[in-house]
C-alpha positions as a Markdown table, in Angstrom:
| # | Residue | x | y | z |
|---|---|---|---|---|
| 1 | Unk | -2.8 | -27.4 | 24.2 |
| 2 | Unk | -0.4 | -25.2 | 22.4 |
| 3 | Unk | -0.6 | -22.2 | 24.7 |
| 4 | Unk | -0.7 | -24.1 | 27.5 |
| 5 | Unk | 2.6 | -25.5 | 26.5 |
| 6 | Unk | 3.9 | -22.2 | 26.1 |
| 7 | Unk | 3.6 | -20.4 | 29.3 |
| 8 | Unk | 4.3 | -23.6 | 30.9 |
| 9 | Unk | 7.8 | -23.6 | 29.6 |
| 10 | Unk | 7.5 | -19.4 | 29.7 |
| 11 | Unk | 7.1 | -19.7 | 33.9 |
| 12 | Unk | 9.9 | -22.5 | 33.6 |
| 13 | Unk | 12.5 | -19.7 | 32.0 |
| 14 | Unk | 11.3 | -17.6 | 34.4 |
| 15 | Unk | 11.6 | -19.4 | 37.2 |
| 16 | Unk | 15.3 | -20.6 | 36.0 |
| 17 | Unk | 16.2 | -16.6 | 35.5 |
| 18 | Unk | 14.7 | -16.2 | 38.8 |
| 19 | Unk | 17.3 | -19.2 | 40.4 |
| 20 | Unk | 20.6 | -18.1 | 38.7 |
| 21 | Unk | 19.2 | -14.2 | 39.9 |
| 22 | Unk | 19.4 | -15.5 | 43.7 |
| 23 | Unk | 22.5 | -17.3 | 42.9 |
| 24 | Unk | 23.9 | -14.4 | 41.9 |
| 25 | Unk | 23.2 | -12.4 | 44.7 |
| 26 | Unk | 24.2 | -14.9 | 47.6 |
| 27 | Unk | 27.9 | -14.9 | 45.8 |
| 28 | Unk | 27.8 | -11.3 | 46.1 |
| 29 | Unk | 26.9 | -11.8 | 49.7 |
| 30 | Unk | 29.6 | -14.3 | 50.0 |
| 31 | Unk | 32.0 | -12.5 | 48.6 |
| 32 | Unk | 31.7 | -9.7 | 50.9 |
| 33 | Unk | 31.8 | -11.7 | 54.0 |
| 34 | Unk | 34.9 | -12.8 | 52.7 |
| 35 | Unk | 36.5 | -9.9 | 52.6 |
| 36 | Unk | 34.5 | -8.5 | 55.9 |
| 37 | Unk | 36.3 | -11.5 | 57.6 |
| 38 | Unk | 39.7 | -11.2 | 55.7 |
| 39 | Unk | 39.5 | -7.8 | 57.2 |
| 40 | Unk | 38.9 | -8.2 | 60.7 |
| 41 | Unk | 41.6 | -10.7 | 60.4 |
| 42 | Unk | 44.1 | -8.0 | 58.7 |
| 43 | Unk | 42.5 | -6.1 | 62.5 |
| 44 | Unk | 40.5 | -3.7 | 60.6 |
| 45 | Unk | 37.2 | -4.3 | 61.1 |
| 46 | Unk | 35.2 | -2.4 | 58.4 |
| 47 | Unk | 31.1 | -2.8 | 57.5 |
| 48 | Unk | 30.8 | -1.4 | 54.1 |
């Protein structure tokens, strides 16, 4: 019973970490898109 509870907690923790990682990655992507959009508006089309 205790072991089951422990694995459940560990699973939820890793899931939370994964979600946080995904969120960070999405923020990175949106930041990159914002950069390229700003560059395009300034008349420079730059792909990094």
